[in-house]
SESEVO-783012 format. One record per residue (C-alpha): residue number from 1; x negated, y, z. Coordinates in steps of 0.001 Angstrom, whole numbers, padded with zeros to 6 digits. Layout:
> NUM, X, Y, Z
...
END
This chain:
> 1, -002285, 023606, -018181
> 2, -004850, 020798, -017894
> 3, -007551, 022767, -019698
> 4, -007248, 025648, -017232
> 5, -006945, 023516, -014085
> 6, -009613, 024025, -011431
> 7, -008499, 021227, -009099
> 8, -006313, 018762, -011035
> 9, -004890, 015672, -009342
> 10, -003017, 012630, -010655
> 11, -000375, 010952, -008483
> 12, 000535, 007642, -010091
> 13, 003411, 005284, -009431
> 14, 004379, 001805, -010498
> 15, 005115, 003036, -014007
> 16, 001382, 003150, -014734
> 17, 000949, -000517, -013823
> 18, 004136, -001610, -015600
> 19, 003007, 000209, -018739
> 20, -000533, -001174, -018396
> 21, -001845, 002344, -018729
> 22, -004791, 001894, -016361
> 23, -007504, 002317, -019023
> 24, -005950, 005512, -020405
> 25, -005513, 006894, -016893
> 26, -009139, 006216, -015987
> 27, -010434, 007788, -019208
> 28, -008286, 010888, -018760
> 29, -009244, 011256, -015089
> 30, -012926, 011080, -016012
> 31, -012450, 013640, -018800
> 32, -010825, 016027, -016321
> 33, -013069, 015087, -013354
> 34, -009766, 014633, -011546
> 35, -009070, 012494, -008484
> 36, -006326, 009862, -008763
> 37, -003904, 009167, -005921
> 38, -001127, 006595, -005998
> 39, 002193, 005765, -004473
> 40, 002525, 002411, -002708
> 41, 003929, 000837, -005877
> 42, 001168, 002501, -007869
> 43, -001662, 000618, -006168
> 44, -003579, -001030, -008988
> 45, -003313, 001996, -011283
> 46, -007015, 002558, -010618
> 47, -009807, 000499, -009096
> 48, -009838, 001894, -005561
> 49, -013627, 001591, -005391
> 50, -013846, 004181, -008189
> 51, -015170, 007661, -007365
> 52, -011925, 009168, -008685
> 53, -009683, 007084, -006423
> 54, -008020, 008822, -003477
> 55, -005820, 005925, -002357
> 56, -002171, 006067, -001343
> 57, -000649, 009432, -000439
> 58, 002543, 010257, 001413
> 59, 004206, 009585, 004738
> 60, 003741, 005797, 004518
> 61, 000071, 004958, 003995
> 62, -001233, 008487, 003581
> 63, -003655, 010075, 006055
> 64, -004712, 013642, 006936
> 65, -007603, 013223, 004507
> 66, -005437, 012244, 001546
> 67, -002953, 014982, 002431
> 68, -005756, 017573, 002297
> 69, -006645, 016423, -001226
> 70, -003034, 016877, -002356
> 71, -002836, 020327, -000770
> 72, -006047, 021452, -002497
> 73, -004784, 020677, -006010
> 74, -003763, 023500, -008337
> 75, -002335, 021170, -011010
> 76, -000624, 017870, -010137
> 77, 000243, 015270, -012752
> 78, 002910, 012826, -011575
> 79, 002794, 009711, -013749
> 80, 005362, 006920, -013588
> 81, 006741, 007916, -010193
> 82, 009743, 009820, -008881
> 83, 007842, 012314, -006710
> 84, 010190, 011113, -003984
> 85, 010390, 011858, -000281
> 86, 007871, 009230, 000866
> 87, 005181, 010105, -001687
> 88, 005469, 013844, -000995
> 89, 006224, 013697, 002756
> 90, 009712, 015078, 002163
> 91, 008523, 017442, -000582
> 92, 006040, 019253, 001654
> 93, 002812, 017902, 000102
> 94, 002652, 019383, -002441
> 95, 004742, 022293, -001239
> 96, 007040, 023692, -003931
> 97, 005298, 026430, -005884
> 98, 001826, 025677, -004549
> 99, 000663, 023763, -007637
> 100, 001636, 023636, -011281
> 101, 003416, 020362, -012045
> 102, 003223, 018036, -015028
> 103, 005609, 015100, -014703
> 104, 005453, 012049, -016987
> 105, 008174, 009417, -016739
> 106, 010052, 007098, -019070
> 107, 013376, 008055, -017432
> 108, 014504, 011492, -018694
> 109, 016389, 012094, -015438
> 110, 013200, 011984, -013339
> 111, 011009, 014955, -014401
> 112, 012367, 018057, -012696
> 113, 014586, 016170, -010269
> 114, 012512, 016883, -007157
> 115, 010159, 019685, -008215
> 116, 010279, 022599, -010611
> 117, 008144, 021210, -013436
> 118, 005897, 023283, -015672
> 119, 005480, 020518, -018254
> 120, 008021, 017652, -018334
> 121, 006956, 014737, -020538
> 122, 009461, 011952, -021151
> 123, 007861, 008754, -022356
> 124, 006025, 005547, -021593
> 125, 003011, 006201, -019356
> 126, 000525, 004468, -021650
> 127, 001714, 006333, -024742
> 128, 001905, 009686, -022946
> 129, -001588, 009414, -021457
> 130, -002950, 008296, -024808
> 131, -001374, 011356, -026442
> 132, -002969, 013617, -023828
> 133, -006349, 012044, -024545
> 134, -005891, 012852, -028225
> 135, -004864, 016413, -027391
> 136, -007941, 016864, -025173
> 137, -010402, 015275, -027587
> 138, -013766, 017039, -027298
> 139, -012841, 018609, -023951
> 140, -014799, 017717, -020803
> 141, -014206, 019432, -017493
> 142, -017204, 019721, -015216
> 143, -016084, 018874, -011715
> 144, -017493, 017846, -008364
> 145, -016008, 014816, -006629
> 146, -018212, 015116, -003537
> 147, -015343, 016559, -001487
> 148, -013175, 013586, -002438
> 149, -015954, 011212, -001419
> 150, -016363, 012969, 001934
> 151, -012628, 012768, 002636
> 152, -012547, 009054, 001801
> 153, -015557, 008343, 004001
> 154, -013962, 010223, 006887
> 155, -010739, 008245, 006448
> 156, -012466, 004869, 006499
> 157, -014814, 005798, 009341
> 158, -011766, 006422, 011539
> 159, -010244, 003171, 010314
> 160, -013337, 001112, 011113
> 161, -013425, 002345, 014710
> 162, -009954, 000851, 015190
> 163, -010648, -002190, 013008
> 164, -013703, -003209, 015031
> 165, -011941, -002778, 018376
> 166, -011789, -005809, 020653
> 167, -008707, -004507, 022448
> 168, -005730, -006770, 023004
> 169, -003106, -006985, 021714
> 170, -005045, -007071, 018450
> 171, -004941, -003866, 016447
> 172, -003310, -004302, 013006
> 173, -006341, -002544, 011515
> 174, -008407, -005597, 012495
> 175, -006161, -007823, 010378
> 176, -006491, -005533, 007335
> 177, -010256, -005246, 007784
> 178, -010953, -008967, 008058
> 179, -008481, -010068, 005388
> 180, -009675, -007501, 002848
> 181, -013268, -008665, 003265
> 182, -012283, -012300, 002716
> 183, -009960, -011955, -000275
> 184, -011260, -012438, -003800
> 185, -010804, -009359, -006032
> 186, -008183, -011126, -008154
> 187, -006119, -012387, -005192
> 188, -002489, -011301, -004941
> 189, -001377, -009645, -001706
> 190, 002321, -009273, -000881
> 191, 003020, -006983, 002079
> 192, 006453, -006797, 003655
> 193, 007789, -003209, 003751
> 194, 007859, -003186, 007555
> 195, 004802, -003141, 009823
> 196, 002232, -004351, 007244
> 197, 003082, -001744, 004607
> 198, 001410, 001432, 005943
> 199, -001723, -000399, 007073
> 200, -002340, -002339, 003873
> 201, -001274, 000550, 001647
> 202, -003762, 002857, 003332
> 203, -006714, 000591, 004013
> 204, -006636, -002452, 001728
> 205, -008891, -001530, -001187
> 206, -007672, -002957, -004500
> 207, -010723, -004049, -006481
> 208, -009818, -003836, -010131
> 209, -006649, -002692, -011856
> 210, -003268, -004247, -012481
> 211, -000594, -005650, -010218
> 212, -002481, -007245, -007323
> 213, -000521, -005623, -004499
> 214, 003238, -005898, -003984
> 215, 005527, -004249, -001447
> 216, 009284, -003787, -001712
> 217, 009472, -000048, -001188
> 218, 012593, 000653, -003268
> 219, 014873, -000128, -000327
> 220, 012361, -001186, 002326
> 221, 014236, -004451, 002843
> 222, 012667, -006733, 005445
> 223, 012263, -010431, 004734
> 224, 010996, -009822, 001210
> 225, 007375, -010872, 001384
> 226, 007506, -014663, 001713
> 227, 009974, -015223, -001129
> 228, 008144, -012673, -003284
> 229, 004837, -014420, -002627
> 230, 006311, -017743, -003740
> 231, 007397, -016050, -006958
> 232, 003972, -014440, -007389
> 233, 002280, -017813, -006994
> 234, 004557, -019391, -009594
> 235, 003672, -016558, -011960
> 236, -000065, -016693, -011246
> 237, -000914, -020172, -009904
> 238, -004568, -019637, -010871
> 239, -005238, -017097, -008086
> 240, -004806, -017093, -004313
> 241, -001602, -015506, -003041
> 242, -001362, -014146, 000503
> 243, 001686, -012672, 002181
> 244, 001770, -010500, 005310
> 245, 004936, -009853, 007297
> 246, 006098, -008709, 010707
> 247, 007900, -011027, 013083
> 248, 011220, -009289, 012410
> 249, 010792, -010121, 008737
> 250, 009739, -013661, 009591
> 251, 013104, -014215, 011263
> 252, 014869, -013242, 008044
> 253, 012964, -015562, 005709
> 254, 011879, -018467, 007930
> 255, 013894, -020930, 005836
> 256, 011476, -020420, 002940
> 257, 008839, -022278, 004962
> 258, 010709, -025411, 003918
> 259, 010096, -024448, 000279
> 260, 006392, -023998, 000990
> 261, 006194, -027329, 002777
> 262, 008188, -029258, 000171
> 263, 006260, -027901, -002806
> 264, 002909, -027824, -000959
> 265, 002149, -024395, -002384
> 266, -001399, -023221, -001510
> 267, -000111, -019953, -000107
> 268, -001260, -018265, 003112
> 269, 001313, -016426, 005236
> 270, 000207, -014016, 007965
> 271, 002606, -012838, 010662
> 272, 001829, -009602, 012507
> 273, 003633, -010506, 015697
> 274, 004551, -007672, 018066
> 275, 008000, -008606, 019391
> 276, 009764, -005561, 017921
> 277, 011333, -004053, 014865
> 278, 008317, -001775, 014742
> 279, 009421, 000999, 012393
> 280, 012776, 001402, 014107
> 281, 011281, 001409, 017588
> 282, 008659, 003980, 016575
> 283, 011443, 006133, 015144
> 284, 013471, 005819, 018336
> 285, 010401, 006800, 020356
> 286, 009762, 010018, 018435
> 287, 013313, 010911, 017445
> 288, 015438, 009789, 020376
> 289, 013336, 010372, 023477
> 290, 012302, 006720, 023845
> 291, 015909, 005557, 024134
> 292, 015381, 002111, 022664
> 293, 018307, 000083, 021370
> 294, 018282, -003359, 019705
> 295, 014620, -003199, 018703
> 296, 012950, -005680, 021068
> 297, 013188, -009444, 020912
> 298, 011618, -012328, 022785
> 299, 008152, -013479, 021797
> 300, 008159, -016393, 019371
> 301, 005345, -018797, 018572
> 302, 005603, -018539, 014796
> 303, 002723, -020972, 014376
> 304, 004727, -023615, 016229
> 305, 007718, -022943, 013978
> 306, 005561, -023351, 010864
> 307, 004027, -026509, 012290
> 308, 007512, -027962, 012713
> 309, 007946, -027566, 008953
> 310, 004703, -029474, 008390
> 311, 002587, -026408, 007625
> 312, -000898, -026080, 009090
> 313, -000867, -023056, 011356
> 314, -002785, -021061, 013955
> 315, -001811, -018563, 016665
> 316, -004420, -015854, 017302
> 317, -004579, -013646, 020399
> 318, -008349, -012992, 020508
> 319, -009696, -010355, 018061
> 320, -012903, -012332, 017579
> 321, -010888, -015228, 016151
> 322, -009134, -013250, 013412
> 323, -011932, -013622, 010861
> 324, -012772, -017320, 011332
> 325, -009124, -018383, 011422
> 326, -008246, -016375, 008311
> 327, -011265, -017864, 006555
> 328, -010031, -021389, 007323
> 329, -006501, -020614, 006218
> 330, -007550, -019002, 002938
> 331, -009834, -021906, 002067
> 332, -007032, -024458, 002338
> 333, -005426, -025958, -000767
> 334, -002257, -026494, 001296
> 335, 000265, -023970, 002684
> 336, -000980, -022231, 005836
> 337, 000353, -019717, 008342
> 338, -001533, -017493, 010786
> 339, 000432, -015871, 013624
> 340, -001522, -012877, 015000
> 341, -000314, -011190, 018188
> 342, -000730, -007463, 017498
> 343, -000253, -004037, 019002
> 344, 003275, -002717, 018299
> 345, 003724, 000216, 015943
> 346, 005082, 002646, 018526
> 347, 001811, 002325, 020476
> 348, -000486, 002358, 017446
> 349, -002235, 004946, 015271
> 350, -000527, 003801, 012103
> 351, -001031, 005829, 008901
> 352, 002501, 007208, 009062
> 353, 003056, 010964, 009271
> 354, 006689, 010840, 010321
> 355, 008853, 008077, 011768
> 356, 012479, 008105, 010673
> 357, 015014, 005858, 012411
END
């Protein structure tokens, strides 16, 4: 199947990172001249600066450009992912029968669960990819990645227009743009599964491979990011850890600021503050004729709350202050919090193809 493929594509999930199969994936993708897309949990499977990298696909973090790459594939290799509803936009991209499917997963119940599979392979991602490399020894597909490059450039050109906007409230794209430029390549970023997730999944470029990006997408539970970031710092105290959350999530984990303050952990927390449960309100806008219920709450000065815990904090309402304030916060050896007043999701051009509430 791989030898005869004209437009092969890998879609990789967290299983690649867990298995530490990044080197085998990269070698196989180069051998096949195949682009590599990821799920949200699969970020870090490939260096996203690489010519082969497509970025995240699906309804949460995917864009029209990444969707076009999926639709153009004639052979899709799912590796270490479920091929679930988010990654495939409710099993429409790829559409059933439009591409031949190879599915690699360590769980025997996964291949064939969501798509008719031409080649199911049950096994560890690293071992399976290594076996494929052995099978394809001496084979080299000649391919052209210029179309992939053009799609990626188009995606990020649209992003930069929004990211450089001086509109208020501040566009979330501005936060992603400035933070990504300031972070060291080995920094750990923990994004809450609410408002931050689609923006950082789509536009934060992971430089290098391995687990540098975390988001709780299994259940999408809000309030995850701050506690998870504390755990990430304990596991990797040698690198900077940054967590990004919405204000709804902040309300669910605010007590952990006491942990930060007591232990003086050099962690930076960023709150995207828009006064709503953004995903739910966006879903009510598109699915229920703008009949909003229990999604809005009063504006809170999260910087003042953090300050009350003894944490150095800033509140940002001016787009021009996002970069200098983030730079100060990231440079601190103490815990810091930056509260950024942002455009709400239901008014934004978030990389989400379908809101479900």
